[in-house]
PDB file of N, CA, C and O in Angstrom:
ATOM      1  N   UNK A   1     -41.872  14.081  67.005  1.00  0.00           N
ATOM      2  CA  UNK A   1     -40.508  14.564  67.404  1.00  0.00           C
ATOM      3  C   UNK A   1     -39.233  14.999  66.192  1.00  0.00           C
ATOM      4  O   UNK A   1     -38.273  15.648  66.607  1.00  0.00           O
ATOM      5  N   UNK A   2     -39.267  14.778  65.358  1.00  0.00           N
ATOM      6  CA  UNK A   2     -38.584  15.279  63.746  1.00  0.00           C
ATOM      7  C   UNK A   2     -39.198  16.862  64.098  1.00  0.00           C
ATOM      8  O   UNK A   2     -38.459  17.728  64.566  1.00  0.00           O
ATOM      9  N   UNK A   3     -40.617  17.099  63.812  1.00  0.00           N
ATOM     10  CA  UNK A   3     -40.782  18.628  63.690  1.00  0.00           C
ATOM     11  C   UNK A   3     -40.490  18.995  65.261  1.00  0.00           C
ATOM     12  O   UNK A   3     -39.915  20.072  65.096  1.00  0.00           O
ATOM     13  N   UNK A   4     -40.507  18.866  66.159  1.00  0.00           N
ATOM     14  CA  UNK A   4     -39.713  19.473  67.314  1.00  0.00           C
ATOM     15  C   UNK A   4     -38.704  20.231  67.304  1.00  0.00           C
ATOM     16  O   UNK A   4     -38.382  21.351  67.701  1.00  0.00           O
ATOM     17  N   UNK A   5     -38.045  18.906  66.470  1.00  0.00           N
ATOM     18  CA  UNK A   5     -36.555  19.196  66.340  1.00  0.00           C
ATOM     19  C   UNK A   5     -36.255  20.769  65.650  1.00  0.00           C
ATOM     20  O   UNK A   5     -35.671  21.784  66.029  1.00  0.00           O
ATOM     21  N   UNK A   6     -37.126  20.281  64.223  1.00  0.00           N
ATOM     22  CA  UNK A   6     -36.911  20.554  63.377  1.00  0.00           C
ATOM     23  C   UNK A   6     -37.211  22.317  63.580  1.00  0.00           C
ATOM     24  O   UNK A   6     -36.562  23.164  62.967  1.00  0.00           O
ATOM     25  N   UNK A   7     -38.316  22.637  64.560  1.00  0.00           N
ATOM     26  CA  UNK A   7     -38.765  24.065  64.777  1.00  0.00           C
ATOM     27  C   UNK A   7     -37.630  24.648  66.278  1.00  0.00           C
ATOM     28  O   UNK A   7     -37.611  25.800  66.712  1.00  0.00           O
ATOM     29  N   UNK A   8     -36.824  23.517  66.790  1.00  0.00           N
ATOM     30  CA  UNK A   8     -35.871  24.124  67.830  1.00  0.00           C
ATOM     31  C   UNK A   8     -34.937  24.586  66.839  1.00  0.00           C
ATOM     32  O   UNK A   8     -34.525  25.741  66.942  1.00  0.00           O
ATOM     33  N   UNK A   9     -34.469  23.731  65.727  1.00  0.00           N
ATOM     34  CA  UNK A   9     -33.030  24.024  64.690  1.00  0.00           C
ATOM     35  C   UNK A   9     -33.695  25.587  63.814  1.00  0.00           C
ATOM     36  O   UNK A   9     -32.949  26.076  62.965  1.00  0.00           O
ATOM     37  N   UNK A  10     -34.389  25.935  63.947  1.00  0.00           N
ATOM     38  CA  UNK A  10     -35.109  26.868  63.204  1.00  0.00           C
ATOM     39  C   UNK A  10     -34.676  27.793  64.046  1.00  0.00           C
ATOM     40  O   UNK A  10     -33.775  28.582  63.763  1.00  0.00           O
ATOM     41  N   UNK A  11     -35.497  27.753  65.518  1.00  0.00           N
ATOM     42  CA  UNK A  11     -35.346  28.616  66.380  1.00  0.00           C
ATOM     43  C   UNK A  11     -33.547  29.038  66.710  1.00  0.00           C
ATOM     44  O   UNK A  11     -33.254  30.222  66.881  1.00  0.00           O
ATOM     45  N   UNK A  12     -32.827  28.315  66.748  1.00  0.00           N
ATOM     46  CA  UNK A  12     -31.519  28.395  66.908  1.00  0.00           C
ATOM     47  C   UNK A  12     -30.879  29.373  65.630  1.00  0.00           C
ATOM     48  O   UNK A  12     -29.889  30.083  65.804  1.00  0.00           O
ATOM     49  N   UNK A  13     -31.470  29.302  64.583  1.00  0.00           N
ATOM     50  CA  UNK A  13     -30.887  29.334  63.288  1.00  0.00           C
ATOM     51  C   UNK A  13     -31.621  31.158  63.004  1.00  0.00           C
ATOM     52  O   UNK A  13     -31.085  32.049  62.345  1.00  0.00           O
ATOM     53  N   UNK A  14     -32.642  31.212  63.576  1.00  0.00           N
ATOM     54  CA  UNK A  14     -33.113  32.796  63.670  1.00  0.00           C
ATOM     55  C   UNK A  14     -32.561  33.589  64.658  1.00  0.00           C
ATOM     56  O   UNK A  14     -32.405  34.798  64.485  1.00  0.00           O
ATOM     57  N   UNK A  15     -32.177  32.880  65.929  1.00  0.00           N
ATOM     58  CA  UNK A  15     -31.034  33.884  66.972  1.00  0.00           C
ATOM     59  C   UNK A  15     -30.334  33.901  66.321  1.00  0.00           C
ATOM     60  O   UNK A  15     -29.962  35.072  66.249  1.00  0.00           O
ATOM     61  N   UNK A  16     -29.526  33.017  65.356  1.00  0.00           N
ATOM     62  CA  UNK A  16     -28.177  33.644  65.233  1.00  0.00           C
ATOM     63  C   UNK A  16     -28.097  34.490  64.005  1.00  0.00           C
ATOM     64  O   UNK A  16     -27.112  35.205  63.819  1.00  0.00           O
ATOM     65  N   UNK A  17     -29.120  34.442  63.132  1.00  0.00           N
ATOM     66  CA  UNK A  17     -29.072  35.617  62.257  1.00  0.00           C
ATOM     67  C   UNK A  17     -29.539  36.785  62.971  1.00  0.00           C
ATOM     68  O   UNK A  17     -28.820  37.771  62.809  1.00  0.00           O
ATOM     69  N   UNK A  18     -30.440  36.925  63.639  1.00  0.00           N
ATOM     70  CA  UNK A  18     -30.856  37.766  64.589  1.00  0.00           C
ATOM     71  C   UNK A  18     -29.108  38.891  65.129  1.00  0.00           C
ATOM     72  O   UNK A  18     -28.599  39.996  64.942  1.00  0.00           O
ATOM     73  N   UNK A  19     -28.946  38.013  65.614  1.00  0.00           N
ATOM     74  CA  UNK A  19     -27.279  38.157  66.684  1.00  0.00           C
ATOM     75  C   UNK A  19     -26.392  39.067  65.471  1.00  0.00           C
ATOM     76  O   UNK A  19     -25.946  40.212  65.551  1.00  0.00           O
ATOM     77  N   UNK A  20     -26.331  38.055  64.306  1.00  0.00           N
ATOM     78  CA  UNK A  20     -25.200  38.727  63.298  1.00  0.00           C
ATOM     79  C   UNK A  20     -25.874  39.839  62.775  1.00  0.00           C
ATOM     80  O   UNK A  20     -25.087  40.777  62.646  1.00  0.00           O
ATOM     81  N   UNK A  21     -27.173  40.150  62.373  1.00  0.00           N
ATOM     82  CA  UNK A  21     -27.527  41.427  61.773  1.00  0.00           C
ATOM     83  C   UNK A  21     -27.271  42.575  62.982  1.00  0.00           C
ATOM     84  O   UNK A  21     -26.941  43.738  62.751  1.00  0.00           O
ATOM     85  N   UNK A  22     -27.434  42.156  63.955  1.00  0.00           N
ATOM     86  CA  UNK A  22     -27.303  43.532  65.192  1.00  0.00           C
ATOM     87  C   UNK A  22     -25.819  43.723  65.211  1.00  0.00           C
ATOM     88  O   UNK A  22     -25.273  44.719  65.687  1.00  0.00           O
ATOM     89  N   UNK A  23     -25.124  42.586  64.598  1.00  0.00           N
ATOM     90  CA  UNK A  23     -23.639  43.000  65.241  1.00  0.00           C
ATOM     91  C   UNK A  23     -23.284  43.840  64.127  1.00  0.00           C
ATOM     92  O   UNK A  23     -22.626  44.859  64.339  1.00  0.00           O
ATOM     93  N   UNK A  24     -23.704  43.474  62.775  1.00  0.00           N
ATOM     94  CA  UNK A  24     -23.332  43.943  61.658  1.00  0.00           C
ATOM     95  C   UNK A  24     -23.982  45.839  61.671  1.00  0.00           C
ATOM     96  O   UNK A  24     -23.380  46.777  61.150  1.00  0.00           O
ATOM     97  N   UNK A  25     -25.172  45.918  62.338  1.00  0.00           N
ATOM     98  CA  UNK A  25     -25.580  47.085  62.591  1.00  0.00           C
ATOM     99  C   UNK A  25     -24.652  47.874  63.290  1.00  0.00           C
ATOM    100  O   UNK A  25     -24.065  48.846  62.814  1.00  0.00           O
ATOM    101  N   UNK A  26     -24.497  47.303  64.770  1.00  0.00           N
ATOM    102  CA  UNK A  26     -23.740  47.818  65.207  1.00  0.00           C
ATOM    103  C   UNK A  26     -22.421  48.646  64.774  1.00  0.00           C
ATOM    104  O   UNK A  26     -21.994  49.794  64.892  1.00  0.00           O
ATOM    105  N   UNK A  27     -21.879  46.992  64.013  1.00  0.00           N
ATOM    106  CA  UNK A  27     -20.603  47.557  63.433  1.00  0.00           C
ATOM    107  C   UNK A  27     -20.570  49.056  62.572  1.00  0.00           C
ATOM    108  O   UNK A  27     -19.842  49.991  62.907  1.00  0.00           O
ATOM    109  N   UNK A  28     -21.478  49.085  61.438  1.00  0.00           N
ATOM    110  CA  UNK A  28     -22.364  50.091  60.358  1.00  0.00           C
ATOM    111  C   UNK A  28     -22.324  51.204  61.694  1.00  0.00           C
ATOM    112  O   UNK A  28     -21.439  52.048  61.556  1.00  0.00           O
ATOM    113  N   UNK A  29     -22.913  51.300  62.605  1.00  0.00           N
ATOM    114  CA  UNK A  29     -22.854  52.786  62.791  1.00  0.00           C
ATOM    115  C   UNK A  29     -21.391  53.082  63.345  1.00  0.00           C
ATOM    116  O   UNK A  29     -20.912  54.174  63.039  1.00  0.00           O
ATOM    117  N   UNK A  30     -20.591  52.171  64.172  1.00  0.00           N
ATOM    118  CA  UNK A  30     -19.213  52.989  64.701  1.00  0.00           C
ATOM    119  C   UNK A  30     -18.622  53.215  62.844  1.00  0.00           C
ATOM    120  O   UNK A  30     -17.782  54.106  62.716  1.00  0.00           O
ATOM    121  N   UNK A  31     -18.896  52.716  61.967  1.00  0.00           N
ATOM    122  CA  UNK A  31     -17.858  53.239  60.934  1.00  0.00           C
ATOM    123  C   UNK A  31     -19.272  54.099  60.155  1.00  0.00           C
ATOM    124  O   UNK A  31     -19.493  53.936  58.955  1.00  0.00           O
ATOM    125  N   UNK A  32     -19.902  54.749  60.776  1.00  0.00           N
ATOM    126  CA  UNK A  32     -20.919  55.957  60.503  1.00  0.00           C
ATOM    127  C   UNK A  32     -21.384  55.509  58.771  1.00  0.00           C
ATOM    128  O   UNK A  32     -21.271  56.238  57.785  1.00  0.00           O
ATOM    129  N   UNK A  33     -21.852  54.276  58.814  1.00  0.00           N
ATOM    130  CA  UNK A  33     -22.572  53.507  57.662  1.00  0.00           C
ATOM    131  C   UNK A  33     -23.767  53.553  58.018  1.00  0.00           C
ATOM    132  O   UNK A  33     -24.197  52.462  58.393  1.00  0.00           O
ATOM    133  N   UNK A  34     -24.790  54.756  58.063  1.00  0.00           N
ATOM    134  CA  UNK A  34     -25.927  55.071  58.703  1.00  0.00           C
ATOM    135  C   UNK A  34     -26.885  53.985  58.094  1.00  0.00           C
ATOM    136  O   UNK A  34     -27.626  53.175  58.651  1.00  0.00           O
ATOM    137  N   UNK A  35     -26.647  54.217  56.855  1.00  0.00           N
ATOM    138  CA  UNK A  35     -27.990  53.225  56.024  1.00  0.00           C
ATOM    139  C   UNK A  35     -27.479  51.597  56.186  1.00  0.00           C
ATOM    140  O   UNK A  35     -28.309  50.740  56.490  1.00  0.00           O
ATOM    141  N   UNK A  36     -26.405  51.335  56.015  1.00  0.00           N
ATOM    142  CA  UNK A  36     -26.030  50.060  56.589  1.00  0.00           C
ATOM    143  C   UNK A  36     -26.763  49.574  57.930  1.00  0.00           C
ATOM    144  O   UNK A  36     -27.406  48.525  57.946  1.00  0.00           O
ATOM    145  N   UNK A  37     -26.625  50.405  59.059  1.00  0.00           N
ATOM    146  CA  UNK A  37     -27.395  49.992  60.584  1.00  0.00           C
ATOM    147  C   UNK A  37     -28.739  49.909  59.988  1.00  0.00           C
ATOM    148  O   UNK A  37     -29.459  48.924  60.150  1.00  0.00           O
ATOM    149  N   UNK A  38     -29.123  51.078  59.207  1.00  0.00           N
ATOM    150  CA  UNK A  38     -30.733  51.306  59.426  1.00  0.00           C
ATOM    151  C   UNK A  38     -31.151  49.480  58.574  1.00  0.00           C
ATOM    152  O   UNK A  38     -31.880  48.612  59.054  1.00  0.00           O
ATOM    153  N   UNK A  39     -30.630  49.446  57.677  1.00  0.00           N
ATOM    154  CA  UNK A  39     -30.781  48.477  56.761  1.00  0.00           C
ATOM    155  C   UNK A  39     -30.579  46.623  57.736  1.00  0.00           C
ATOM    156  O   UNK A  39     -31.260  45.607  57.595  1.00  0.00           O
ATOM    157  N   UNK A  40     -29.649  46.826  58.440  1.00  0.00           N
ATOM    158  CA  UNK A  40     -29.658  45.657  59.422  1.00  0.00           C
ATOM    159  C   UNK A  40     -30.448  45.670  60.292  1.00  0.00           C
ATOM    160  O   UNK A  40     -30.890  44.608  60.731  1.00  0.00           O
ATOM    161  N   UNK A  41     -30.856  46.914  60.798  1.00  0.00           N
ATOM    162  CA  UNK A  41     -31.696  46.724  61.951  1.00  0.00           C
ATOM    163  C   UNK A  41     -33.447  46.664  61.386  1.00  0.00           C
ATOM    164  O   UNK A  41     -34.390  46.386  62.127  1.00  0.00           O
ATOM    165  N   UNK A  42     -33.529  46.928  60.228  1.00  0.00           N
ATOM    166  CA  UNK A  42     -34.793  46.819  59.655  1.00  0.00           C
ATOM    167  C   UNK A  42     -35.037  45.252  59.042  1.00  0.00           C
ATOM    168  O   UNK A  42     -36.071  44.727  58.628  1.00  0.00           O
ATOM    169  N   UNK A  43     -33.441  44.646  59.174  1.00  0.00           N
ATOM    170  CA  UNK A  43     -33.573  42.964  58.946  1.00  0.00           C
ATOM    171  C   UNK A  43     -34.115  42.448  59.825  1.00  0.00           C
ATOM    172  O   UNK A  43     -35.061  41.679  59.654  1.00  0.00           O
ATOM    173  N   UNK A  44     -33.535  42.821  61.190  1.00  0.00           N
ATOM    174  CA  UNK A  44     -33.888  42.258  62.570  1.00  0.00           C
ATOM    175  C   UNK A  44     -35.432  42.681  62.566  1.00  0.00           C
ATOM    176  O   UNK A  44     -36.198  41.760  62.281  1.00  0.00           O
ATOM    177  N   UNK A  45     -35.964  43.818  62.812  1.00  0.00           N
ATOM    178  CA  UNK A  45     -37.167  43.885  62.460  1.00  0.00           C
ATOM    179  C   UNK A  45     -38.215  43.040  61.929  1.00  0.00           C
ATOM    180  O   UNK A  45     -39.303  42.699  62.393  1.00  0.00           O
ATOM    181  N   UNK A  46     -37.577  42.767  60.763  1.00  0.00           N
ATOM    182  CA  UNK A  46     -38.715  41.865  59.757  1.00  0.00           C
ATOM    183  C   UNK A  46     -38.608  40.554  60.543  1.00  0.00           C
ATOM    184  O   UNK A  46     -39.640  39.937  60.280  1.00  0.00           O
ATOM    185  N   UNK A  47     -37.886  39.864  61.346  1.00  0.00           N
ATOM    186  CA  UNK A  47     -37.884  38.741  62.363  1.00  0.00           C
ATOM    187  C   UNK A  47     -38.567  38.676  63.724  1.00  0.00           C
ATOM    188  O   UNK A  47     -39.281  37.883  64.339  1.00  0.00           O
ATOM    189  N   UNK A  48     -37.933  40.066  63.940  1.00  0.00           N
ATOM    190  CA  UNK A  48     -38.572  40.074  65.641  1.00  0.00           C
ATOM    191  C   UNK A  48     -39.135  41.617  65.852  1.00  0.00           C
ATOM    192  O   UNK A  48     -38.317  42.505  66.095  1.00  0.00           O
ATOM    193  N   UNK A  49     -40.397  41.888  65.765  1.00  0.00           N
ATOM    194  CA  UNK A  49     -40.650  43.063  65.192  1.00  0.00           C
ATOM    195  C   UNK A  49     -40.610  44.178  66.764  1.00  0.00           C
ATOM    196  O   UNK A  49     -40.986  45.346  66.662  1.00  0.00           O
ATOM    197  N   UNK A  50     -40.219  43.732  67.843  1.00  0.00           N
ATOM    198  CA  UNK A  50     -40.525  44.554  69.227  1.00  0.00           C
ATOM    199  C   UNK A  50     -39.141  44.434  69.423  1.00  0.00           C
ATOM    200  O   UNK A  50     -38.796  44.746  70.563  1.00  0.00           O
ATOM    201  N   UNK A  51     -38.064  44.012  68.523  1.00  0.00           N
ATOM    202  CA  UNK A  51     -36.861  44.073  69.262  1.00  0.00           C
ATOM    203  C   UNK A  51     -36.207  45.653  69.175  1.00  0.00           C
ATOM    204  O   UNK A  51     -35.924  46.472  68.300  1.00  0.00           O
ATOM    205  N   UNK A  52     -36.151  45.517  70.881  1.00  0.00           N
ATOM    206  CA  UNK A  52     -35.700  46.516  71.189  1.00  0.00           C
ATOM    207  C   UNK A  52     -34.149  47.334  70.633  1.00  0.00           C
ATOM    208  O   UNK A  52     -34.097  48.525  70.326  1.00  0.00           O
ATOM    209  N   UNK A  53     -32.926  46.340  70.600  1.00  0.00           N
ATOM    210  CA  UNK A  53     -31.512  46.830  70.099  1.00  0.00           C
ATOM    211  C   UNK A  53     -32.142  47.047  68.446  1.00  0.00           C
ATOM    212  O   UNK A  53     -32.184  48.184  67.975  1.00  0.00           O
ATOM    213  N   UNK A  54     -32.417  46.347  67.979  1.00  0.00           N
ATOM    214  CA  UNK A  54     -33.219  47.020  66.502  1.00  0.00           C
ATOM    215  C   UNK A  54     -33.274  48.187  66.913  1.00  0.00           C
ATOM    216  O   UNK A  54     -32.380  49.026  66.802  1.00  0.00           O
ATOM    217  N   UNK A  55     -34.483  48.346  67.491  1.00  0.00           N
ATOM    218  CA  UNK A  55     -35.037  49.731  67.433  1.00  0.00           C
ATOM    219  C   UNK A  55     -34.607  50.653  67.545  1.00  0.00           C
ATOM    220  O   UNK A  55     -34.775  51.656  66.851  1.00  0.00           O
ATOM    221  N   UNK A  56     -33.644  50.436  68.885  1.00  0.00           N
ATOM    222  CA  UNK A  56     -32.678  51.575  69.086  1.00  0.00           C
ATOM    223  C   UNK A  56     -31.098  51.866  68.093  1.00  0.00           C
ATOM    224  O   UNK A  56     -30.310  52.812  68.084  1.00  0.00           O
ATOM    225  N   UNK A  57     -31.143  50.548  67.327  1.00  0.00           N
ATOM    226  CA  UNK A  57     -30.073  51.073  66.817  1.00  0.00           C
ATOM    227  C   UNK A  57     -30.584  51.735  65.226  1.00  0.00           C
ATOM    228  O   UNK A  57     -29.865  52.380  64.462  1.00  0.00           O
ATOM    229  N   UNK A  58     -31.932  51.381  65.029  1.00  0.00           N
ATOM    230  CA  UNK A  58     -32.360  52.206  63.879  1.00  0.00           C
ATOM    231  C   UNK A  58     -32.554  53.754  64.129  1.00  0.00           C
ATOM    232  O   UNK A  58     -32.137  54.673  63.426  1.00  0.00           O
ATOM    233  N   UNK A  59     -33.438  53.840  65.541  1.00  0.00           N
ATOM    234  CA  UNK A  59     -33.888  55.587  65.990  1.00  0.00           C
ATOM    235  C   UNK A  59     -32.445  55.985  66.164  1.00  0.00           C
ATOM    236  O   UNK A  59     -32.698  57.160  66.434  1.00  0.00           O
ATOM    237  N   UNK A  60     -31.115  55.929  66.222  1.00  0.00           N
ATOM    238  CA  UNK A  60     -30.004  56.530  66.644  1.00  0.00           C
ATOM    239  C   UNK A  60     -29.243  56.636  65.126  1.00  0.00           C
ATOM    240  O   UNK A  60     -28.621  57.619  64.723  1.00  0.00           O
ATOM    241  N   UNK A  61     -29.381  55.832  64.663  1.00  0.00           N
ATOM    242  CA  UNK A  61     -28.867  55.561  63.241  1.00  0.00           C
ATOM    243  C   UNK A  61     -29.495  56.705  62.252  1.00  0.00           C
ATOM    244  O   UNK A  61     -28.825  57.388  61.478  1.00  0.00           O
ATOM    245  N   UNK A  62     -31.024  56.786  62.441  1.00  0.00           N
ATOM    246  CA  UNK A  62     -32.025  57.893  61.653  1.00  0.00           C
ATOM    247  C   UNK A  62     -31.302  59.070  62.008  1.00  0.00           C
ATOM    248  O   UNK A  62     -30.798  59.725  61.095  1.00  0.00           O
ATOM    249  N   UNK A  63     -31.142  59.523  63.452  1.00  0.00           N
ATOM    250  CA  UNK A  63     -30.658  60.762  64.150  1.00  0.00           C
ATOM    251  C   UNK A  63     -29.056  61.028  63.691  1.00  0.00           C
ATOM    252  O   UNK A  63     -28.677  62.188  63.528  1.00  0.00           O
ATOM    253  N   UNK A  64     -28.412  60.234  63.552  1.00  0.00           N
ATOM    254  CA  UNK A  64     -27.356  60.410  63.053  1.00  0.00           C
ATOM    255  C   UNK A  64     -27.233  61.171  61.413  1.00  0.00           C
ATOM    256  O   UNK A  64     -26.663  62.167  60.970  1.00  0.00           O
ATOM    257  N   UNK A  65     -27.950  60.278  60.944  1.00  0.00           N
ATOM    258  CA  UNK A  65     -27.944  60.367  59.522  1.00  0.00           C
ATOM    259  C   UNK A  65     -28.420  61.516  59.095  1.00  0.00           C
ATOM    260  O   UNK A  65     -27.887  62.105  58.154  1.00  0.00           O
ATOM    261  N   UNK A  66     -30.091  62.254  60.090  1.00  0.00           N
ATOM    262  CA  UNK A  66     -30.550  63.441  59.703  1.00  0.00           C
ATOM    263  C   UNK A  66     -29.203  64.386  59.944  1.00  0.00           C
ATOM    264  O   UNK A  66     -28.985  65.229  59.074  1.00  0.00           O
ATOM    265  N   UNK A  67     -28.427  64.315  60.896  1.00  0.00           N
ATOM    266  CA  UNK A  67     -27.593  65.442  61.439  1.00  0.00           C
ATOM    267  C   UNK A  67     -27.048  65.890  60.449  1.00  0.00           C
ATOM    268  O   UNK A  67     -27.064  67.049  60.035  1.00  0.00           O
ATOM    269  N   UNK A  68     -26.147  64.286  59.702  1.00  0.00           N
ATOM    270  CA  UNK A  68     -25.201  64.283  59.010  1.00  0.00           C
ATOM    271  C   UNK A  68     -25.342  65.150  57.797  1.00  0.00           C
ATOM    272  O   UNK A  68     -24.550  65.946  57.293  1.00  0.00           O
ATOM    273  N   UNK A  69     -26.893  64.692  57.363  1.00  0.00           N
ATOM    274  CA  UNK A  69     -27.663  65.715  56.470  1.00  0.00           C
ATOM    275  C   UNK A  69     -27.672  67.111  56.116  1.00  0.00           C
ATOM    276  O   UNK A  69     -27.387  67.715  55.082  1.00  0.00           O
ATOM    277  N   UNK A  70     -28.326  67.675  57.956  1.00  0.00           N
ATOM    278  CA  UNK A  70     -28.203  68.867  57.711  1.00  0.00           C
ATOM    279  C   UNK A  70     -27.165  69.869  58.081  1.00  0.00           C
ATOM    280  O   UNK A  70     -27.310  71.017  58.503  1.00  0.00           O
ATOM    281  N   UNK A  71     -25.896  69.064  57.787  1.00  0.00           N
ATOM    282  CA  UNK A  71     -24.979  69.960  57.786  1.00  0.00           C
ATOM    283  C   UNK A  71     -23.879  69.920  56.824  1.00  0.00           C
ATOM    284  O   UNK A  71     -22.725  70.275  57.065  1.00  0.00           O
ATOM    285  N   UNK A  72     -24.441  69.336  55.417  1.00  0.00           N
ATOM    286  CA  UNK A  72     -24.170  69.776  54.243  1.00  0.00           C
ATOM    287  C   UNK A  72     -24.283  70.883  53.763  1.00  0.00           C
ATOM    288  O   UNK A  72     -25.398  71.404  53.754  1.00  0.00           O
ATOM    289  N   UNK A  73     -23.200  71.535  53.244  1.00  0.00           N
ATOM    290  CA  UNK A  73     -23.526  72.975  52.719  1.00  0.00           C
ATOM    291  C   UNK A  73     -23.276  72.785  51.316  1.00  0.00           C
ATOM    292  O   UNK A  73     -22.316  72.067  51.038  1.00  0.00           O
ATOM    293  N   UNK A  74     -23.983  73.310  50.325  1.00  0.00           N
ATOM    294  CA  UNK A  74     -23.874  73.106  49.027  1.00  0.00           C
ATOM    295  C   UNK A  74     -24.000  74.971  48.458  1.00  0.00           C
ATOM    296  O   UNK A  74     -24.859  75.846  48.567  1.00  0.00           O
ATOM    297  N   UNK A  75     -22.460  74.870  47.770  1.00  0.00           N
ATOM    298  CA  UNK A  75     -22.483  75.971  47.879  1.00  0.00           C
ATOM    299  C   UNK A  75     -22.314  76.661  46.091  1.00  0.00           C
ATOM    300  O   UNK A  75     -22.308  77.877  45.897  1.00  0.00           O
TER     301      UNK A  75
END
């Protein structure tokens, strides 16, 4: 019985960490902090490899990062 409760608690804790990391990734995107967004998305993907929201954030952050880097002009 105790093990079942521990597993449920762990599951709830994991869901909370995933939710918090996704929220932080979204916040980073809104601040154009693409490395931060990618890092938080990767953290989620280490816990939940198929998380579509994390995959979407990571893709969008990488695209935005690539675009920003391509617009840098060195004179």
